[in-house]
N, C-alpha and C positions, 0 to 999 in steps of 0.2 A: 717709422713709416717712410722716411727718406730712403732707407736701405731697400725697402720693398719696391718703391717707385723707380729706383735706379736699376733694379734687377728685372722687374716685371713691368710690362706695359699695362695700360688701362684695361684692355680686353682680357688679359690674363688674370689681373686682379679681380675683375668682375666675375669671370668664369669661376675662379677659385671660391669666391664668396657664395655664389649661387650653388656651387657644388657642396659646400659645407651645409647650406640650408637644406638641400636635398638629402644629405646624409642624416641630418637630425630628424627630418620627417620620416625617412625610412626606418630609423632606429626606434622612433616612437610607435610606429605601426607594428603590432606583434606579428601579423601575417607576413609582411614584407621582411621583418627581422628574421623570422624562421626560414624564409626562402633564401635570404642572404647566407644564413648559417649553412644551408644545404650546399650552396654554390661553393662556399669556402671549404667545406669538408671535402667536396668532390675535387677541388683544386689540389688538395694535399694528398690525393692518392698517389701512390709511388710512381706509376708510369707518367702521369701528367706532370708531377713535380720534377721528375728527372728531365723530361723534355724542356721544361721551363729553365732549369738549371743549365742545361747544355746551350740553350739559346742565349742566356746571359753570358756564359763563358765565351761562346763564339763571338758575340757582339763586343765583349771586352777585348778580345784579341784583335778584332777589327779596328777598334778605337786605338789600341796600342800601336798597331801598324800605321794608322793615319798620323798618330802623334810623332812617330819616328821619322816620318817624311814631311813633317811640319804642316800638315793639313788639319790638325786638331790640337787644341789647347784647352785649358780649364775654363776659359771664357765661354766655351761652347757646351758646357755641362748641361745647361737648361735645355738647349735645343736637342741635345742627345737624349735626355730623359723624355722629352716630348715625343721624339721619334720612336723610342722603345715602346712607350705606352700607346702611342697613336697609330703606329705602323707595324712595327715588329710583332707586337703582341696580337694585334688584330689579324695579321696574316697567319700567325701561328694557330690561332683559334679556328680560322677558316681553311686550314691546310687540306681538308678533305676535297675541296673544290679542285685542287691541283691534280688529283688522281682521276677526275671525271672529265676534265677539259684538256684536250691535247695542245691547245694554244694558250694555256693558262699563263705560263711564264712570259711569253711574248706580250700578251695583252696586259699582264700585270705591270711590266716595265713601261709600256707606252702610256697606260692610264696614270700611273703614279708620276711619271715625268711631267705629263701635262698639268696635273694637279699641283705638283711642287713648283713648277715654273711660275704659275699664277700666284699661288699662296705665298711662297717664300720670297719671291722677288718683288712683288708689288703689294699685295693685300696686307700682309703682316708688318710691313715697314711703318705704317701709320695707323693710328687708332683715333677714335673719337674721345671726347672728354669722359671722365670716369662715370658721371651721372648718366650720360647718353648710353654708354656701354652697359651699365646696370639695367637700363630699360630695354635695350635692344636684345640682349642675349636671351632672356626668358621668352620673349616674343618669337624670335627666330627659332629657338629650340622647340617651341610649341609647334610651329609650322613644319619643322623637319620631322618631328615625331608623327605628326598627322600624315605627312607624305609617306613615310615608311609604313604606317598602319594601313593607309588606303591602298597600298599595293597588294594586299592580301585578298581583296574581293573586287570583282568587276563592277559591282554597283557603286563602288567608291571612286570610280575613275574620274568623274567630274571634280570631286574633292581633290584628288591627286593632281589634276591639271591646274586647279586654282592655287594649291599650296606651292607647287613647283613654279608657277608664274610669280607668286609673291616672293619666294626665295630668290628667284632669278633677278627680279627688280632690285631687291636688297643687294645682291651681289654686284650688280651693275653700278649702283650708287656708291658702294664701298670702293669698287675698282676705279671709278672716275675720281673720287675723293683722293685716293692714294696716288693716282697718276698726276693729278694737279700738284700735290705736295712733292712728288718725286721730281717733277720738272723744276719747281721753284727751289728745291733743296738738293739739286743733282750732285754737286761736288762733295757734300758731306755724306751722301748715301753710298757713293761708289768708292768705298774703302776696301782694303785687303781683308779686314776683319769681317765686313759684311759679305764679301765674296766667299769667304770660307764658310760662313753661316748658311749661305745660299747653296753651296756645293755639298755641304755635309749630308743632308738627307738623301741626295742623289747617290753619293758615294756609298753611304751606308746600305742603301737598297741594293745597289749593284753587288756589293760584297756579301749581302745577306742572302741573295737568291741561291747560291750554291748550297747553303745550309738548308733552305726550304726544299730544294730539289732532292737532296740526299735523304732528308727526313720523309719526304713523300714516297720515295722508293722503299725506304725501310718499312713504312706503314703498309704499303701494298704487299710487300713480301711477307710481313708479319701476319696479315689477314689471310693470305693464301696458305701459309705454312700452318696456321691454326686449323684450317680446314683439312689439310693433309694429316695433321696429328689426330684429328677426330676419325678420319677414314682409316688410317693405318696405325691406330694406337697400340696394336699388339705386334706389329711387324716393324721394328725400328730400323732394320737393315734396308728394307724397301723404302721406308720413309726418308732416310738419309740419302739414299740413291736418287730419289725423286727431287729432293731439294738441291742436291749438287747439280743435277742435270738442268734444272730450271735456272739456277744461278749462272751456270756456264752459258746457257742459251741467251738470257736476257741481260745479265750483268747489270750495269747501271744505266741502261737505256730505258727511260721511263715510258716512252711511247711504245716500244717493243714489249715491255712488261705489261702495260695496260692492255695491249692488243692480245697478248697471250692469255691473260686472265679472262678477258671478255670472250674469247673464242673457245676456251677449254675448261671453263668452270664446271660444266656438267660432266665432262670426261674425267676431270680430276677428283670428282666426288665418288667415282665407282671403280677406278682401276685397282688391280690387286697384285700386279707383278712388275718386275723390272722391264720385261718385254713390252708391256702396255705403255709404260711411261716413255720408253724409247720410241715407240710408235707415235705417241702424241708429239714428241719433240721433232721427229722426222717429218710428220705431216705439217707442222707449223713452219719448219724450214722450207718445205716445198712451196707453201703458199705465200712465203715472204722472201 
């Protein structure tokens, strides 16, 4: 037990215990158990598994680079795992949003930096006693789930406002508690190790964004090329010509690629010759 309390704080231990309770409940319920099996089976599909493997490899190389410049060491392994599961994996699952929002990567960085500055620097430095954390976590989790659920329908708007208010009050209490402790324990908090722990998620996010960007481009190209394969499944020469022209035109410019797809989806579904694809490319160049 001493080892656990040395490595994990009270909030993490309480979250872990409640997580185990939920897992047991899920496994007991046959319907939930079958749903989990479907999700696990879907995860192990070749394309999804390959993307996940590439993400792990890329993140590992990022960590190796940080290690070589003395910004990462094995004391940060816990924070690294949290970041992979809580940020990298979530962003990977929601990657489709990047292809629909031209300001996705700018908003992503600003949003995450704001969250990290508050959470990493202040809130997670101090926790309540283990008993209090065991009581608080399920209550707050309940309100968070309620808030997410209430966003789906307009009639639940009053519920959403109430739950957001309660969550906000809790956040303010935790923030005030943490600031008080921070002021009284200022010298022991501002160490080089704590600075590295604070900077780690920010550095990982900055270095992770090129991977997300390139993956988004790949997915947009793949979807468009699948459509071309369907339209030109019998004429491989024209199909290859069209793909080369589009690649040369858009390259790795995601904004340009998204605009090209949006403006030419209909035309790309019915062209039959090299001249037509050249006309589509020329028209796009003129308009941009």
